[in-house]
C-alpha positions as CSV (number, residue, x, y, z in Angstrom):
1,M,18.1,-10.1,-4.5
2,T,16.9,-11.8,-7.4
3,H,14.7,-10.1,-10.2
4,Q,11.5,-12.3,-8.8
5,E,12.3,-11.3,-5.2
6,Y,12.5,-7.8,-6.0
7,I,9.2,-8.0,-7.8
8,E,7.4,-9.6,-4.9
9,K,8.9,-7.3,-2.4
10,R,7.7,-4.1,-4.5
11,F,4.3,-5.9,-4.7
12,D,4.0,-6.2,-1.3
13,V,5.0,-2.6,-0.6
14,Y,2.2,-1.5,-2.9
15,I,-0.1,-3.7,-1.2
16,G,0.6,-2.2,2.2
17,C,0.4,1.3,1.0
18,Y,-2.9,0.4,-0.7
19,C,-4.5,-1.0,2.3
20,Y,-3.4,1.9,4.2
21,G,-4.8,4.4,1.7
22,R,-7.8,2.3,1.4
23,D,-8.3,2.0,5.2
24,H,-7.6,5.7,6.2
25,H,-8.5,8.1,3.7
26,T,-11.0,10.9,4.5
27,G,-11.7,12.3,1.4
28,Q,-9.9,13.3,-2.0
29,S,-8.0,16.0,-0.3
30,S,-6.5,13.6,2.5
31,R,-2.7,12.5,2.4
32,A,-3.9,8.5,2.4
33,Y,-6.2,9.1,-0.6
34,R,-3.1,10.6,-2.6
35,L,-1.1,7.6,-1.4
36,L,-3.9,5.5,-2.5
37,S,-4.0,7.3,-6.2
38,L,-0.4,7.3,-6.3
39,V,0.0,3.5,-6.0
40,Q,-2.8,3.5,-8.7
41,L,-0.9,5.4,-10.9
42,K,2.0,2.9,-10.7
43,G,-0.6,0.6,-12.3
44,F,-1.5,-1.3,-9.2
45,R,-5.0,-1.9,-9.1
46,P,-5.5,-5.0,-6.8
47,G,-9.4,-4.9,-6.2
48,L,-11.5,-4.5,-3.2
49,N,-10.6,-7.7,-1.3
50,V,-6.8,-7.2,-1.1
51,E,-5.4,-7.6,2.1
52,C,-2.0,-7.0,3.9
53,D,-1.1,-10.7,4.7
54,S,2.6,-10.7,4.0
55,P,5.1,-9.6,6.6
56,V,6.5,-6.9,4.4
57,S,3.0,-5.6,3.6
58,Q,1.9,-5.4,7.0
59,E,5.3,-3.9,8.1
60,V,4.6,-1.2,5.7
61,Y,0.9,-0.5,6.8
62,D,2.2,-0.6,10.3
63,H,4.9,2.1,9.6
64,L,2.0,4.2,7.9
65,V,0.0,4.1,11.0
66,S,2.6,4.6,13.5
67,M,3.7,7.6,11.6
68,N,0.1,8.9,11.4
69,Y,0.2,9.4,7.6
């Protein structure tokens, strides 16, 4: 895996986590909100209109949903 591919995959993982946190948090004490905050602490701040549009980000999102994170 090249460095560029690594960065792109990491970005997609962050998108999946961010979208899940944004869509499923139930307030500041929820696990999904903590996930959202953790991704933002890593420096990922995509804005409100980000979507899970890659296969990797959708897979991460679906996995979090399936485990009821």
